[in-house]
Gaussian input, Z-matrix of N, CA and C with variables (Angstrom, degrees):
# hf/3-21g

backbone

0 1
 N
 C     1     B1
 C     2     B2     1     A1
 N     3     B3     2     A2     1     D1
 C     4     B4     3     A3     2     D2
 C     5     B5     4     A4     3     D3
 N     6     B6     5     A5     4     D4
 C     7     B7     6     A6     5     D5
 C     8     B8     7     A7     6     D6
 N     9     B9     8     A8     7     D7
 C    10    B10     9     A9     8     D8
 C    11    B11    10    A10     9     D9
 N    12    B12    11    A11    10    D10
 C    13    B13    12    A12    11    D11
 C    14    B14    13    A13    12    D12
 N    15    B15    14    A14    13    D13
 C    16    B16    15    A15    14    D14
 C    17    B17    16    A16    15    D15
 N    18    B18    17    A17    16    D16
 C    19    B19    18    A18    17    D17
 C    20    B20    19    A19    18    D18
 N    21    B21    20    A20    19    D19
 C    22    B22    21    A21    20    D20
 C    23    B23    22    A22    21    D21
 N    24    B24    23    A23    22    D22
 C    25    B25    24    A24    23    D23
 C    26    B26    25    A25    24    D24
 N    27    B27    26    A26    25    D25
 C    28    B28    27    A27    26    D26
 C    29    B29    28    A28    27    D27
 N    30    B30    29    A29    28    D28
 C    31    B31    30    A30    29    D29
 C    32    B32    31    A31    30    D30
 N    33    B33    32    A32    31    D31
 C    34    B34    33    A33    32    D32
 C    35    B35    34    A34    33    D33
 N    36    B36    35    A35    34    D34
 C    37    B37    36    A36    35    D35
 C    38    B38    37    A37    36    D36
 N    39    B39    38    A38    37    D37
 C    40    B40    39    A39    38    D38
 C    41    B41    40    A40    39    D39
 N    42    B42    41    A41    40    D40
 C    43    B43    42    A42    41    D41
 C    44    B44    43    A43    42    D42
 N    45    B45    44    A44    43    D43
 C    46    B46    45    A45    44    D44
 C    47    B47    46    A46    45    D45
 N    48    B48    47    A47    46    D46
 C    49    B49    48    A48    47    D47
 C    50    B50    49    A49    48    D48
 N    51    B51    50    A50    49    D49
 C    52    B52    51    A51    50    D50
 C    53    B53    52    A52    51    D51
 N    54    B54    53    A53    52    D52
 C    55    B55    54    A54    53    D53
 C    56    B56    55    A55    54    D54
 N    57    B57    56    A56    55    D55
 C    58    B58    57    A57    56    D56
 C    59    B59    58    A58    57    D57
 N    60    B60    59    A59    58    D58
 C    61    B61    60    A60    59    D59
 C    62    B62    61    A61    60    D60
 N    63    B63    62    A62    61    D61
 C    64    B64    63    A63    62    D62
 C    65    B65    64    A64    63    D63
 N    66    B66    65    A65    64    D64
 C    67    B67    66    A66    65    D65
 C    68    B68    67    A67    66    D66
 N    69    B69    68    A68    67    D67
 C    70    B70    69    A69    68    D68
 C    71    B71    70    A70    69    D69
 N    72    B72    71    A71    70    D70
 C    73    B73    72    A72    71    D71
 C    74    B74    73    A73    72    D72
 N    75    B75    74    A74    73    D73
 C    76    B76    75    A75    74    D74
 C    77    B77    76    A76    75    D75
 N    78    B78    77    A77    76    D76
 C    79    B79    78    A78    77    D77
 C    80    B80    79    A79    78    D78
 N    81    B81    80    A80    79    D79
 C    82    B82    81    A81    80    D80
 C    83    B83    82    A82    81    D81
 N    84    B84    83    A83    82    D82
 C    85    B85    84    A84    83    D83
 C    86    B86    85    A85    84    D84
 N    87    B87    86    A86    85    D85
 C    88    B88    87    A87    86    D86
 C    89    B89    88    A88    87    D87
 N    90    B90    89    A89    88    D88
 C    91    B91    90    A90    89    D89
 C    92    B92    91    A91    90    D90
 N    93    B93    92    A92    91    D91
 C    94    B94    93    A93    92    D92
 C    95    B95    94    A94    93    D93
 N    96    B96    95    A95    94    D94
 C    97    B97    96    A96    95    D95
 C    98    B98    97    A97    96    D96
 N    99    B99    98    A98    97    D97
 C   100   B100    99    A99    98    D98
 C   101   B101   100   A100    99    D99
 N   102   B102   101   A101   100   D100
 C   103   B103   102   A102   101   D101
 C   104   B104   103   A103   102   D102
 N   105   B105   104   A104   103   D103
 C   106   B106   105   A105   104   D104
 C   107   B107   106   A106   105   D105
 N   108   B108   107   A107   106   D106
 C   109   B109   108   A108   107   D107
 C   110   B110   109   A109   108   D108
 N   111   B111   110   A110   109   D109
 C   112   B112   111   A111   110   D110
 C   113   B113   112   A112   111   D111
 N   114   B114   113   A113   112   D112
 C   115   B115   114   A114   113   D113
 C   116   B116   115   A115   114   D114
 N   117   B117   116   A116   115   D115
 C   118   B118   117   A117   116   D116
 C   119   B119   118   A118   117   D117
 N   120   B120   119   A119   118   D118
 C   121   B121   120   A120   119   D119
 C   122   B122   121   A121   120   D120
 N   123   B123   122   A122   121   D121
 C   124   B124   123   A123   122   D122
 C   125   B125   124   A124   123   D123
 N   126   B126   125   A125   124   D124
 C   127   B127   126   A126   125   D125
 C   128   B128   127   A127   126   D126
 N   129   B129   128   A128   127   D127
 C   130   B130   129   A129   128   D128
 C   131   B131   130   A130   129   D129
 N   132   B132   131   A131   130   D130
 C   133   B133   132   A132   131   D131
 C   134   B134   133   A133   132   D132
 N   135   B135   134   A134   133   D133
 C   136   B136   135   A135   134   D134
 C   137   B137   136   A136   135   D135
 N   138   B138   137   A137   136   D136
 C   139   B139   138   A138   137   D137
 C   140   B140   139   A139   138   D138
 N   141   B141   140   A140   139   D139
 C   142   B142   141   A141   140   D140
 C   143   B143   142   A142   141   D141
 N   144   B144   143   A143   142   D142
 C   145   B145   144   A144   143   D143
 C   146   B146   145   A145   144   D144
 N   147   B147   146   A146   145   D145
 C   148   B148   147   A147   146   D146
 C   149   B149   148   A148   147   D147
 N   150   B150   149   A149   148   D148
 C   151   B151   150   A150   149   D149
 C   152   B152   151   A151   150   D150
 N   153   B153   152   A152   151   D151
 C   154   B154   153   A153   152   D152
 C   155   B155   154   A154   153   D153
 N   156   B156   155   A155   154   D154
 C   157   B157   156   A156   155   D155
 C   158   B158   157   A157   156   D156
 N   159   B159   158   A158   157   D157
 C   160   B160   159   A159   158   D158
 C   161   B161   160   A160   159   D159
 N   162   B162   161   A161   160   D160
 C   163   B163   162   A162   161   D161
 C   164   B164   163   A163   162   D162
 N   165   B165   164   A164   163   D163
 C   166   B166   165   A165   164   D164
 C   167   B167   166   A166   165   D165
 N   168   B168   167   A167   166   D166
 C   169   B169   168   A168   167   D167
 C   170   B170   169   A169   168   D168
 N   171   B171   170   A170   169   D169
 C   172   B172   171   A171   170   D170
 C   173   B173   172   A172   171   D171
 N   174   B174   173   A173   172   D172
 C   175   B175   174   A174   173   D173
 C   176   B176   175   A175   174   D174
 N   177   B177   176   A176   175   D175
 C   178   B178   177   A177   176   D176
 C   179   B179   178   A178   177   D177
 N   180   B180   179   A179   178   D178
 C   181   B181   180   A180   179   D179
 C   182   B182   181   A181   180   D180
 N   183   B183   182   A182   181   D181
 C   184   B184   183   A183   182   D182
 C   185   B185   184   A184   183   D183
 N   186   B186   185   A185   184   D184
 C   187   B187   186   A186   185   D185
 C   188   B188   187   A187   186   D186
 N   189   B189   188   A188   187   D187
 C   190   B190   189   A189   188   D188
 C   191   B191   190   A190   189   D189
 N   192   B192   191   A191   190   D190
 C   193   B193   192   A192   191   D191
 C   194   B194   193   A193   192   D192
 N   195   B195   194   A194   193   D193
 C   196   B196   195   A195   194   D194
 C   197   B197   196   A196   195   D195
 N   198   B198   197   A197   196   D196
 C   199   B199   198   A198   197   D197
 C   200   B200   199   A199   198   D198
 N   201   B201   200   A200   199   D199
 C   202   B202   201   A201   200   D200
 C   203   B203   202   A202   201   D201
 N   204   B204   203   A203   202   D202
 C   205   B205   204   A204   203   D203
 C   206   B206   205   A205   204   D204
 N   207   B207   206   A206   205   D205
 C   208   B208   207   A207   206   D206
 C   209   B209   208   A208   207   D207
 N   210   B210   209   A209   208   D208
 C   211   B211   210   A210   209   D209
 C   212   B212   211   A211   210   D210
 N   213   B213   212   A212   211   D211
 C   214   B214   213   A213   212   D212
 C   215   B215   214   A214   213   D213
 N   216   B216   215   A215   214   D214
 C   217   B217   216   A216   215   D215
 C   218   B218   217   A217   216   D216
 N   219   B219   218   A218   217   D217
 C   220   B220   219   A219   218   D218
 C   221   B221   220   A220   219   D219
 N   222   B222   221   A221   220   D220
 C   223   B223   222   A222   221   D221
 C   224   B224   223   A223   222   D222
 N   225   B225   224   A224   223   D223
 C   226   B226   225   A225   224   D224
 C   227   B227   226   A226   225   D225

   B1=1.4464
   B2=1.5256
   B3=1.2868
   B4=1.4592
   B5=1.5247
   B6=1.3140
   B7=1.4598
   B8=1.5280
   B9=1.3168
   B10=1.4658
   B11=1.5256
   B12=1.3244
   B13=1.4664
   B14=1.5297
   B15=1.3236
   B16=1.4636
   B17=1.5239
   B18=1.3201
   B19=1.4702
   B20=1.5252
   B21=1.3301
   B22=1.4624
   B23=1.5337
   B24=1.3270
   B25=1.4690
   B26=1.5280
   B27=1.3255
   B28=1.4632
   B29=1.5261
   B30=1.3150
   B31=1.4684
   B32=1.5267
   B33=1.3398
   B34=1.4628
   B35=1.5258
   B36=1.3316
   B37=1.4682
   B38=1.5258
   B39=1.3258
   B40=1.4643
   B41=1.5242
   B42=1.3237
   B43=1.4663
   B44=1.5260
   B45=1.3228
   B46=1.4665
   B47=1.5262
   B48=1.3234
   B49=1.4708
   B50=1.5257
   B51=1.3205
   B52=1.4689
   B53=1.5275
   B54=1.3316
   B55=1.4666
   B56=1.5267
   B57=1.3229
   B58=1.4608
   B59=1.5248
   B60=1.3209
   B61=1.4663
   B62=1.5186
   B63=1.2913
   B64=1.4579
   B65=1.5204
   B66=1.3352
   B67=1.4505
   B68=1.5129
   B69=1.3213
   B70=1.4590
   B71=1.5238
   B72=1.3342
   B73=1.4526
   B74=1.5259
   B75=1.3290
   B76=1.4716
   B77=1.5289
   B78=1.3287
   B79=1.4642
   B80=1.5274
   B81=1.3083
   B82=1.4632
   B83=1.5259
   B84=1.3278
   B85=1.4671
   B86=1.5324
   B87=1.3281
   B88=1.4624
   B89=1.5263
   B90=1.3234
   B91=1.4670
   B92=1.5245
   B93=1.3215
   B94=1.4721
   B95=1.5293
   B96=1.3200
   B97=1.4636
   B98=1.5222
   B99=1.3191
   B100=1.4649
   B101=1.5267
   B102=1.3201
   B103=1.4641
   B104=1.5280
   B105=1.3184
   B106=1.4710
   B107=1.5329
   B108=1.3184
   B109=1.4638
   B110=1.5243
   B111=1.2982
   B112=1.4718
   B113=1.5293
   B114=1.3277
   B115=1.4653
   B116=1.5232
   B117=1.3299
   B118=1.4599
   B119=1.5291
   B120=1.2948
   B121=1.4597
   B122=1.5238
   B123=1.3101
   B124=1.4621
   B125=1.5329
   B126=1.3341
   B127=1.4677
   B128=1.5327
   B129=1.3230
   B130=1.4630
   B131=1.5333
   B132=1.3152
   B133=1.4727
   B134=1.5281
   B135=1.3228
   B136=1.4718
   B137=1.5267
   B138=1.3208
   B139=1.4625
   B140=1.5300
   B141=1.3129
   B142=1.4650
   B143=1.5259
   B144=1.3102
   B145=1.4703
   B146=1.5293
   B147=1.3316
   B148=1.4632
   B149=1.5281
   B150=1.3319
   B151=1.4639
   B152=1.5170
   B153=1.3109
   B154=1.4643
   B155=1.5296
   B156=1.3158
   B157=1.4667
   B158=1.5264
   B159=1.3243
   B160=1.4594
   B161=1.5276
   B162=1.3372
   B163=1.4574
   B164=1.5244
   B165=1.3215
   B166=1.4675
   B167=1.5237
   B168=1.3111
   B169=1.4665
   B170=1.5249
   B171=1.3148
   B172=1.4655
   B173=1.5150
   B174=1.3137
   B175=1.4631
   B176=1.5283
   B177=1.3154
   B178=1.4653
   B179=1.5238
   B180=1.3146
   B181=1.4641
   B182=1.5337
   B183=1.3252
   B184=1.4683
   B185=1.5327
   B186=1.3207
   B187=1.4721
   B188=1.5265
   B189=1.3241
   B190=1.4662
   B191=1.5207
   B192=1.3235
   B193=1.4710
   B194=1.5269
   B195=1.3229
   B196=1.4663
   B197=1.5243
   B198=1.3241
   B199=1.4677
   B200=1.5213
   B201=1.3196
   B202=1.4634
   B203=1.5259
   B204=1.3143
   B205=1.4668
   B206=1.5243
   B207=1.3274
   B208=1.4669
   B209=1.5252
   B210=1.3318
   B211=1.4703
   B212=1.5202
   B213=1.3121
   B214=1.4596
   B215=1.5206
   B216=1.3129
   B217=1.4547
   B218=1.5159
   B219=1.3469
   B220=1.4680
   B221=1.5197
   B222=1.3083
   B223=1.4624
   B224=1.5159
   B225=1.2962
   B226=1.4677
   B227=1.4766
   A1=107.68
   A2=114.81
   A3=119.50
   A4=110.82
   A5=114.31
   A6=120.53
   A7=110.71
   A8=116.43
   A9=121.23
   A10=110.87
   A11=116.59
   A12=120.27
   A13=111.00
   A14=116.37
   A15=119.96
   A16=110.61
   A17=117.17
   A18=120.60
   A19=110.61
   A20=116.05
   A21=120.05
   A22=110.75
   A23=117.49
   A24=120.47
   A25=110.92
   A26=116.30
   A27=120.54
   A28=109.91
   A29=115.73
   A30=119.96
   A31=110.38
   A32=116.20
   A33=120.56
   A34=111.86
   A35=117.58
   A36=119.00
   A37=110.59
   A38=117.35
   A39=119.35
   A40=111.41
   A41=117.31
   A42=120.48
   A43=110.98
   A44=116.13
   A45=120.50
   A46=110.05
   A47=116.36
   A48=118.69
   A49=111.09
   A50=117.14
   A51=120.32
   A52=111.08
   A53=116.44
   A54=120.24
   A55=112.88
   A56=117.37
   A57=120.56
   A58=112.75
   A59=116.98
   A60=120.88
   A61=110.57
   A62=114.34
   A63=119.93
   A64=110.38
   A65=115.72
   A66=120.74
   A67=116.17
   A68=116.62
   A69=118.52
   A70=112.57
   A71=116.18
   A72=120.10
   A73=108.35
   A74=116.99
   A75=121.26
   A76=111.84
   A77=117.52
   A78=120.39
   A79=110.69
   A80=116.23
   A81=120.67
   A82=110.69
   A83=116.86
   A84=120.71
   A85=110.53
   A86=116.71
   A87=120.92
   A88=110.78
   A89=117.14
   A90=120.74
   A91=111.00
   A92=117.15
   A93=120.49
   A94=110.33
   A95=116.15
   A96=120.49
   A97=110.44
   A98=117.60
   A99=121.22
   A100=110.72
   A101=116.79
   A102=120.82
   A103=110.65
   A104=116.50
   A105=120.29
   A106=110.17
   A107=116.73
   A108=120.10
   A109=110.85
   A110=116.51
   A111=121.12
   A112=110.77
   A113=116.52
   A114=120.60
   A115=113.58
   A116=117.75
   A117=119.28
   A118=115.90
   A119=118.79
   A120=120.19
   A121=109.73
   A122=115.82
   A123=122.05
   A124=108.98
   A125=116.57
   A126=118.93
   A127=113.40
   A128=117.84
   A129=120.29
   A130=111.53
   A131=116.56
   A132=120.11
   A133=110.10
   A134=116.35
   A135=120.25
   A136=110.59
   A137=115.98
   A138=120.64
   A139=110.88
   A140=116.24
   A141=120.50
   A142=111.94
   A143=117.77
   A144=119.43
   A145=110.51
   A146=117.49
   A147=120.96
   A148=109.49
   A149=116.63
   A150=120.64
   A151=112.19
   A152=115.81
   A153=119.93
   A154=110.14
   A155=116.30
   A156=120.53
   A157=111.76
   A158=116.75
   A159=120.23
   A160=111.62
   A161=116.55
   A162=119.14
   A163=113.86
   A164=116.86
   A165=120.11
   A166=108.58
   A167=116.50
   A168=120.16
   A169=112.35
   A170=117.11
   A171=120.93
   A172=114.61
   A173=117.99
   A174=120.72
   A175=112.98
   A176=116.75
   A177=121.08
   A178=110.51
   A179=115.93
   A180=119.84
   A181=108.69
   A182=117.73
   A183=119.83
   A184=113.02
   A185=117.56
   A186=120.09
   A187=109.83
   A188=117.59
   A189=120.93
   A190=110.68
   A191=117.10
   A192=120.76
   A193=110.69
   A194=115.93
   A195=119.71
   A196=111.60
   A197=117.32
   A198=120.80
   A199=110.50
   A200=116.71
   A201=120.71
   A202=110.00
   A203=117.13
   A204=120.26
   A205=110.60
   A206=116.76
   A207=120.16
   A208=111.02
   A209=116.92
   A210=120.39
   A211=111.03
   A212=116.59
   A213=120.32
   A214=111.58
   A215=117.02
   A216=121.19
   A217=114.08
   A218=116.76
   A219=121.40
   A220=110.03
   A221=115.87
   A222=120.05
   A223=109.21
   A224=115.03
   A225=120.67
   A226=107.56
   D1=133.14
   D2=-178.92
   D3=-76.98
   D4=165.53
   D5=177.12
   D6=-60.58
   D7=-38.89
   D8=178.86
   D9=-63.73
   D10=-42.10
   D11=178.87
   D12=-64.89
   D13=-40.80
   D14=178.33
   D15=-63.97
   D16=-43.44
   D17=177.14
   D18=-58.63
   D19=-38.06
   D20=178.84
   D21=-65.92
   D22=-41.64
   D23=177.77
   D24=-62.26
   D25=-41.62
   D26=179.09
   D27=-61.98
   D28=-45.83
   D29=178.85
   D30=-61.29
   D31=-43.55
   D32=-178.68
   D33=-62.46
   D34=-48.24
   D35=-176.97
   D36=-64.72
   D37=-37.70
   D38=177.80
   D39=-66.03
   D40=-38.51
   D41=177.14
   D42=-66.69
   D43=-43.03
   D44=179.68
   D45=-61.53
   D46=-46.96
   D47=-178.63
   D48=-64.15
   D49=-36.43
   D50=177.64
   D51=-67.79
   D52=-42.24
   D53=-178.47
   D54=-69.73
   D55=-32.16
   D56=-178.50
   D57=-88.49
   D58=-13.82
   D59=-178.13
   D60=-69.46
   D61=135.97
   D62=175.71
   D63=-111.91
   D64=-7.59
   D65=174.89
   D66=81.15
   D67=-12.15
   D68=-176.97
   D69=-76.16
   D70=-28.88
   D71=-174.38
   D72=-157.05
   D73=112.54
   D74=-177.18
   D75=-62.99
   D76=-34.72
   D77=178.93
   D78=-66.26
   D79=-40.56
   D80=177.63
   D81=-67.69
   D82=-38.83
   D83=176.53
   D84=-60.56
   D85=-42.63
   D86=178.50
   D87=-65.67
   D88=-39.42
   D89=178.54
   D90=-64.21
   D91=-39.90
   D92=176.91
   D93=-62.43
   D94=-43.00
   D95=-179.81
   D96=-65.34
   D97=-45.68
   D98=179.23
   D99=-60.81
   D100=-40.57
   D101=178.09
   D102=-62.43
   D103=-42.39
   D104=178.51
   D105=-61.23
   D106=-45.76
   D107=-179.46
   D108=-63.46
   D109=-41.15
   D110=179.74
   D111=-62.96
   D112=-39.45
   D113=-176.24
   D114=-81.73
   D115=-33.94
   D116=-169.09
   D117=-117.28
   D118=-15.95
   D119=179.04
   D120=-94.16
   D121=142.18
   D122=175.33
   D123=-66.17
   D124=150.91
   D125=179.46
   D126=-53.42
   D127=-38.58
   D128=179.69
   D129=-64.16
   D130=-37.46
   D131=177.54
   D132=-63.80
   D133=-44.92
   D134=178.62
   D135=-63.39
   D136=-42.07
   D137=179.43
   D138=-59.84
   D139=-42.78
   D140=-178.25
   D141=-67.53
   D142=-40.93
   D143=-178.89
   D144=-72.17
   D145=-33.50
   D146=175.39
   D147=-65.75
   D148=-42.87
   D149=177.56
   D150=-61.43
   D151=-41.66
   D152=177.59
   D153=-62.04
   D154=-45.82
   D155=-177.57
   D156=-63.24
   D157=-28.25
   D158=179.68
   D159=-71.30
   D160=-25.79
   D161=-176.42
   D162=-108.01
   D163=-28.65
   D164=-174.24
   D165=-158.08
   D166=118.56
   D167=-177.21
   D168=-112.47
   D169=4.15
   D170=-171.21
   D171=-56.48
   D172=-35.64
   D173=-174.49
   D174=-92.70
   D175=0.32
   D176=179.68
   D177=-94.45
   D178=138.85
   D179=174.77
   D180=-69.29
   D181=159.33
   D182=177.68
   D183=-56.46
   D184=-39.97
   D185=178.88
   D186=-65.99
   D187=-40.25
   D188=177.97
   D189=-62.49
   D190=-42.67
   D191=178.36
   D192=-60.09
   D193=-44.70
   D194=179.59
   D195=-66.37
   D196=-36.67
   D197=177.71
   D198=-63.51
   D199=-41.46
   D200=178.87
   D201=-64.97
   D202=-40.36
   D203=176.91
   D204=-60.46
   D205=-39.79
   D206=176.61
   D207=-64.64
   D208=-41.04
   D209=178.14
   D210=-59.78
   D211=-39.33
   D212=-178.65
   D213=-64.25
   D214=-25.12
   D215=179.68
   D216=-87.55
   D217=-4.12
   D218=-178.32
   D219=-102.81
   D220=146.76
   D221=175.67
   D222=-91.08
   D223=157.46
   D224=177.62
   D225=-67.39

């Protein structure tokens, strides 16, 4: 995956987490985001964003980081 593609994934997950957030509960917002990624992102996309989060989380929103942590706890 190119650097440009990774930047696009980062932008996408942050947008998704912002759009799905209702603000009432950050854990629930992260769960909604993780569910969206599980349902609509290809396994390779999820793998790449999880790999990025393992090495560098600076560009991820807090909800996105929590969603990725939830994804890591789920099986395919």
